Each structure stands twice: as structure tokens, then as C-alpha cells.
N, C-alpha and C positions, 0 to 999 in steps of 0.2 A: 301583503305587498300591494301598494297602491298602483292601480292600472289606469290607463287612459280611459276617458269617458267617451264611449262611442256615440253618445247623443250630443256631441259638440255642435253639430250644425243646427240642431233645434235650439240650443242655447244661443247660437249666433243670431237666429231670427228674432229671439226675444230680446236680445241685448242691442239690436241695431240702433235704436233711438238713443241709447246711452253712450254709444261709442263715437268718439270724435274723429274727424277726418285725419288728424295727425296719427291716431291709432291705426286707421286703415292703411295709411301711407307706410307705417312701420311694418304692418303685416306683409305688404308687398316686398319690402326689403328682406324680411325674414324668409319669404318664399324664394327669393333669388339666391339667398345664401344656402338654403336647403337644396336648391337645384344643383348648385356647385358640389355640395357634399354627396348628393345622390349620384351625380355623374362620376364622382371619384370612388364610388363604391363604399362610402361610409354608411354603416347601418344604424348606429345610435350616436347621439350627441347630447351633452348636458347644456343647460342655459349658459353656464360659465364658459364652456369650451366654445360654444357658438359666439358668445360675446367677444372672447379673446381673439378668435380667428378672424372675425369680420369687424372688429373695432366697434362693438355694440355695447349695450348696458344690460347685464344679466338680470338685474331686478326689473328693469323695464320690460324685458322679454317675458318674464314670468307674469307680470301684471297684465300685459296686453293679452296674453293667451288665456288668462283667467276669466276674461270677459266671455269666453266661448266654451269653457269647460276645462276639465283636467286632462291634459293630453300626455302627461309624463308618467314614467314608471319609477318609483322610488328605488334609488340605487343604480338605475340604468340611465335615466334621462329620457330623451325623446327618440322614438323610432323615426328615422329620417323620412322614409317613404310614407309612413302613416301621417306624420305631421304635415308633410308636403301635400298629401291628399286632402286633409282637413282644411288647410289654408286655401287651397284651390276651390273647395266647396264654399267656404266662408266668403271668399272674394267673388264667387259666382262665375269662375272660369273653368269649372270642371266640365263644362260643355262649351261648344263653340258660341262665341258672342259675335253677332253679325253687325258690321259697321258700314255706314255710308259716309263718304267724304263729299262735302259741298264745295265745289270749286276744283276744276281740273287744270289749274295753273301749275307753276313750278313746284310750289309747296304741296299742293294737293296730290300731284303725281308722285312726288318723292315719298309722301306718307303712304300712299296706296301701295307702293312697291317695296316698302321697308319690310324685310323678312322677319324681323323680331316680333311683329304683332301676331303673325300666324303661329310662331313658336310658343307664344303665351296664351293661345286660345282665342285670339281676336281675328276674325275672318273679314277682310275688307271685301264686301260684296258688291259695291257699286260706287262709281263717281258720278257727280252731277255737275252740269255746266249749262250756260245759256248761249254759248258760242257755237254756231252751226258747224263750223269747221272741225269741232272736237266731238260733237254728238255722233254716236254710232261707232266711234273708234274705241280702242282699248289702251290701257297703260302698258308699259314695257312688260309687266308680268301677267298681263291679260285681264285686268279689271275693266269691265265695260263702263263706258261713259254714256250716261243718259241725259235727256233733256230735263232740266230742273222742273218743268211743268208736269212731268210724269212721276214726281217724287212720291206722292201718296200711293200710287198704284204699285210702284216698285217696292216701297217699304213693306206693304202688306204681302206681296208675292215673295220677297226675299227674307221676310221675318227680321227686318232690321230693328235693332233696339237702341243703338247709339249712333249719333250723327256727329261728325267732325266738321267744323266750319273753318274753311280756309279761303275766304273771299276778301276783297278789299273792304275797308272799314265802312265806306258809304253804303255798301250793300248788305252788311252783316245783319242788321236788325231785321230787315225784310226776309232774309234767308232763315234766320232763327224763328221768325213768326211762322214761316211755311213749315219748318221742321216740327214745331209745336202743334200746328194745325193737323199734321199727319199722324199725331199721336205718339211721337217719340218723346221719351221722358228723360233722356240723358244726352247732354251735349258737351262736347269738348271744343272750345273756341280758340282759334289762333288769330283772330282779327283784333286789332287794338280798339280800345274804348269800352265803355260800360254798356252791357246789353241787358234787356229786361226779359224775364221769363216768369210764368206763373209759379205759385208756391209749390206745386206738385212736380215741377221740372227741375232737375239738377243740372246746373251749368258750371263748368270749370273752365277758366280762361288761362291761357298761356300767352303772356305778352313778351315776345322775344326782345323787343326794344327795351322794356323795363329791366329785363335781366342783364342786357348788355350795359345799360346805364349804371346798374348797381356795380357791375364789375369795373366800369370806368371810374366810378366814385372811389372804389377800393384802391385802384392804381393812383388816382389823383391824391388821395390822402397819404399814400406812401411817398409820392414825389414831394409833397409839401413838408414832410418830416425830415427831408435830407438836409 
């Protein structure tokens, strides 16, 4: 009987360079599906059943997981709790990931207080701003707001590894530069425009305007076809 490979996380480290971002995105989707199954008390699931229930592709599931080892048991499928644990290890969220948010405006405060981050292992440890009226206060859920000039000190003290940039476009590059200078290697950017980072820093941008324009385009094409 073929059993899951307990050395999956070691394989994950070796395979990191070969795995595309699309693959890691799908791993996140699989983890969410497994969370649903685990909450429902489901013990085992096959790739086919997982694909059918959550409208995924069974062959793609098997291919993605094969990058990191053999996690299934022949004739049984995947043990939900075990696969969920492995995916959390692969994605690096088996322990708390501490996050700082740059910008304590409406977006920054909303992100800081979003409960879903903590549920998935992301601890919002600090907010940063340069407005004196905000510094020293806390968000609705208690996240402290620090002076952006203290960023490097707080990063080290709070062991922050990810920074979220939620500042106006004209300030974004300067903020990113400060984040990089403090040694943070992973940045999620909500500010519009292209930002520059060194090769050893991972930057992901979420441009809400571009997404809305894409949806508007879809609607406009539908209207033009009437």
C-alpha cells in the first residue's frame, strides 16, 4: 500500500525554485477546500472527490502536490488533516507570520482589523503612519500605530517578515524603499503604479482600479453585444 511521504516539506524546499506562482496560488485554494472538509469532519478525500466538490481539476491537484512529495494512500486518497498540515507547512503558515501595514488610512485600518488574516496564521503586529494625530493610537481591534520613522526598530522587535503597503501612490516608492532598508523581503502592495525592489525582495501588487476596470470591460462587452 502506498503511503504518504512524511518528507514532503523537505521536498518542498528543494522544489521551490521550480514551482510557479500559479501553483502556489492553487495550493492556497486546496488548503481552503481542506479547511472546509476538516470543519465538516471529513477524514479522507480523493483528488477526484476534491475536484468535484470544489470545481477543481483532479489531474492538476495530483500534479501540483507531486512537486512536494506523495501525500496520498492508494485506495484511500488523502487524509484531510495530514494534507492540510503539509500544505500549511509548504506555504509557511504552520507558525504565525507577523505582518506590518504601512499606512493607517481607511484601507490600512480595514486590513489591520480583518479577522480572516489571523485565522490563517497572519498576525497583524503593527500599523505605521506619519500623521501625528494617528501615531500612538490603535485600530479598532487593538493594532498599535507607530511612527513610520520607527519602522526598522519595530520590525526587529516584533519579528515582522511581511509588509503591506497601503499609502498614496506618490509616497509608495519611498515607503517600499524604507521597508527594504529594514530588511523585509516580502511586500504586498495596494498602491497603484509600478514599484521597484531588489531581486531578493518579493513584491506582489494588488491594483483594485485595474480589477474594477477589467470588470467594467466585461460589462461593456456584454452591452455592446445586445
